[in-house]
N, C-alpha and C positions, 0 to 999 in steps of 0.2 A: 180428187184432192190434192191438197192445197203442205210443198215442201213444209220443212220448218223452216227457211226461211223465209218466208212465203207469206208464213203463220206473223214470225220475228214482223217481218215485215207488216201489216195490216194490223198487229198490236201496237204495234211506235204511230202511222198512222193512224189511228183513230184517238187515240194521247194526244197526237194535236189536232185532236174538229181536223182533217183532211178532210176535204165534199166529194162527194158520193164516186165512186172507180168501180167500169164492168172490168171483171177477171177475162181471162182467157180471149181478148179478143181480138179475130181472124179480120186485119187490116188490110189484104189485099188478095183481092179475088179470083185471082189466076194461081197462087200458092196457096199453099194452106200452114202458111204463114200467121202464128197468134203474139201478140204478146201479155207480160203475166198482168199492164192492168194496166188499164185504157181512163184518163180525164176527156169527155167528148169537150166539153168550151172550150182549151184553149188546145187543144187538139194535141195532148201528151200521153206520149208515151212511157210506161215504164217497166225496166226488165231484171227481175231477181238473179242474179246471177249464183247459179249454185257451180261448187265442180273448179274454182281456183285452187283450190291446194290440194287437195288432191288427186292433178292430174283429170281431171275429168274430160269433158267433150268440147268446153271452151279453152282447152288449153293445146290443143290439140291440131294437128295443122288444116284436114278437114273441115271440122266443125270453128275452129279459128273465122275460117272464109267463109264459112257456108254464112259464119254469123253475117261479118262485113258487108255479105252482101245484104240479106233482110237487112240491115241498120240501113243501108246506104239505102234500101228500095224503099223505106217509112220512110224517109230527111227529104230524097226523092217526089215523094206524095202529098208532102206537106206540114207532118208528123213530127216533131218535136219528142227525142228520146234520149229519155236516162236510167244508164246503169247502173246496176246495186251491187255491186259484192259485200259476200257477208262482212268484210272491213270495214264498209259505210251501213251497215245496217245496224245508226244512230241517232240518239233523238234527236241528235243539234242538224245534221246531216238532214231527217225526218221531212222535218220543221220547215226547214230552204223549200226544200222540194215542194211542200203545200203552200205555203207562202206566193210559190212560182204559178201553182195551182188558180190561186185565188188573186191573182195575176197584181201581188207583192210583192216588192223587191226587197230582196233577202238584206239584209245591211253588211254592207261592204270587214262587218269581221265576225262575220257570220258561217257559220261550220265549210257552205260552198264556194264562197270563196275567198276564205283563208289560206292563206302558207303553210306549208305543214314547215 
């Protein structure tokens, strides 16, 4: 079952006509690690990060360290990873991720490359 944040991401992804994604992709045969989403043609993993503001797993030492290992292994295996905390679940950001998966370059003034 998808979390509310994953449901929001999926709604935004569809609104941007995003390409097909695989859910709960098991990317490492030696571990039980899964990524929330995979775009297979571009080997792009997308992780929707919950608990950022509620003291969840991603903010505690063990969880943060475990995630770092998982993400580093994914990079070593050739995957490109995008992490989406709730603050980045916005149409502009998801549009840029769709462009990346479609092998289009986000514009310099796009949300992904824009300085805050």
